[in-house]
C-alpha positions in Angstrom: 132.1 117.2 36.6 128.6 116.1 35.8 129.1 112.9 37.7 130.3 114.8 40.7 127.2 117.0 40.7 125.0 114.0 40.2 126.7 112.1 43.0 126.5 115.2 45.3 122.8 115.7 44.5 122.0 112.0 45.1 124.0 112.0 48.4 122.2 115.1 49.5 118.8 113.7 48.6 119.5 110.5 50.5 120.8 112.5 53.5 117.6 114.6 53.5 115.4 111.4 53.4 117.3 109.9 56.3 117.1 113.0 58.4 113.4 113.3 57.6 112.8 109.7 58.6 114.7 110.2 61.9 112.7 113.3 62.7 109.4 111.6 61.9 110.5 108.6 64.0 111.3 110.8 67.0 108.0 112.7 66.7 106.0 109.6 66.2 107.7 107.8 69.1 107.2 110.7 71.5 103.6 111.1 70.4 102.9 107.4 71.0 104.7 107.4 74.3 102.8 110.5 75.5 99.6 108.6 75.4 100.6 106.1 78.1 100.1 108.3 81.1 98.1 111.4 82.2 98.9 113.7 85.1 96.2 113.4 87.7 95.6 116.6 89.9 96.1 117.8 92.5 99.2 115.6 93.3 100.3 115.1 89.7 100.5 111.3 90.1 100.4 109.4 86.8 97.2 107.7 85.7 97.5 104.8 83.2 96.0 105.7 79.8 97.3 102.3 78.6 94.6 100.4 80.5 91.3 100.3 78.6 89.2 99.6 81.7 90.7 102.5 83.7 90.9 104.9 80.7 88.2 104.0 78.2 88.3 105.5 74.7 86.2 108.7 74.5 83.9 108.1 71.4 84.0 111.8 70.6 87.7 112.5 70.8 89.0 109.0 70.2 91.4 109.4 73.0 91.8 107.4 76.2 90.1 109.3 79.1 90.7 108.6 82.8 87.6 107.4 84.7 88.1 110.1 87.3 89.2 113.7 86.9 91.2 114.0 90.2 92.6 111.9 93.0 91.7 113.4 96.4 90.8 111.8 99.7 87.1 112.2 98.7 87.4 110.7 95.1 85.0 107.8 94.5 86.3 105.3 92.1 83.7 103.7 89.8 85.7 100.4 89.7 88.4 99.0 91.9 91.3 98.8 92.1 92.5 101.7 90.0 96.2 102.5 89.5 98.2 105.7 90.2 102.0 106.0 90.1 104.8 108.3 91.2 107.7 107.3 88.9 110.0 107.6 91.9 108.3 104.6 93.4 109.0 101.1 92.0 105.4 100.1 91.4 102.0 101.9 91.0 99.6 102.1 93.9 96.4 100.1 93.8 93.6 102.5 94.7 90.3 101.5 96.5 87.2 103.1 98.0 87.1 102.4 101.8 83.7 101.2 102.7 81.4 103.8 104.4 81.2 101.6 107.5 85.0 102.3 107.9 84.9 106.0 107.3 84.9 106.0 103.5 87.5 107.9 101.4 90.1 106.8 99.0 92.8 104.4 100.1 96.0 103.1 98.4 97.9 99.9 98.7 101.7 100.1 98.8 103.7 96.9 98.6 105.8 97.8 101.6 103.4 99.6 103.9 100.1 98.1 103.0 96.8 99.8 102.9 96.5 103.5 103.9 94.3 106.6 103.4 95.1 108.6 100.3 97.3 110.6 99.7 100.7 109.3 100.8 102.1 111.7 103.5 104.9 112.9 101.3 102.4 114.4 98.8 101.0 116.8 101.5 102.6 119.8 103.0 103.4 118.8 106.6 102.3 122.1 108.1 99.1 122.9 106.1 98.1 119.5 104.8 97.7 121.1 101.3 98.7 119.1 98.2 102.4 119.1 97.5 102.3 118.0 93.8 105.0 116.1 92.2 107.1 118.3 89.9 107.9 116.7 86.6 110.3 117.6 83.8 108.9 117.5 80.3 110.0 113.8 80.0 107.2 112.3 82.1 105.3 111.5 78.9 108.1 109.3 77.7 107.7 106.8 80.5 106.6 103.4 79.1 103.4 101.6 80.2 103.8 99.3 83.2 104.7 95.8 82.3 102.2 93.2 83.3 105.0 91.2 84.9 105.6 94.0 87.4 102.2 94.0 88.9 100.9 90.5 88.3 101.5 89.7 92.0 100.8 93.3 93.3 97.1 93.3 92.3 96.2 89.9 93.9 98.1 90.9 97.0 96.4 94.3 97.2 93.0 92.8 96.6 93.6 90.2 99.3 94.8 92.9 101.7 91.8 95.1 101.0 89.4 92.1 101.5 91.1 91.1 104.7 91.2 94.7 106.1 87.6 95.5 105.4 86.2 92.0 105.4 84.5 90.2 102.6 81.2 91.7 103.6 82.6 95.3 103.6 83.3 95.1 99.9 82.3 92.4 97.5 85.7 90.7 96.9 84.6 89.3 93.6 83.9 92.7 92.1 87.6 93.7 92.4 89.5 93.8 89.1 92.3 91.4 88.4 95.7 92.3 86.8 94.5 90.6 83.6 91.4 92.8 83.5 93.5 96.0 84.1 95.8 95.1 81.3 92.9 94.1 79.0 94.1 90.5 78.6 91.5 88.0 77.3 90.1 85.4 79.7 91.7 82.0 79.8 89.6 79.6 77.7 88.8 76.2 79.1 90.3 73.2 77.3 
């Protein structure tokens, strides 16, 4: 009888440890994942918190903080390109400031349609032009960071399109970020 109780107690103790580890793992996993993206008003597109150059660490809070607080047609990006994403789209958009000579404002590059003024038409009410934000379920925070392989060709293509559209003189082409800089990869060292 004593053995049965001891075995039952030991089994229960091991079960509690495994359940606790599973719960902690789920909480830790969802907390870590939640730090990959931030909702950007007024359209609720996702901003990459995983990019140190686009979302530097705030020294006071210790958290990644987006460079801008909203993405509207009048938003001025401090560096270019930046990224924003609607998870229904295959890839993020590369965002740029149109040069003042060409009317200014925020523009976005889409791999299919090219360079256009922000926001994409489907994010606006067709009658009023007011923002039509993306509605997310609570799972948006579980989306992983973009893989460098998914946009390693997108950023050079977007940068080249931007430079050709507005001319090298319209925006210094060499000031545009590369995919490696967006992902925080170290520079290639010469041999």
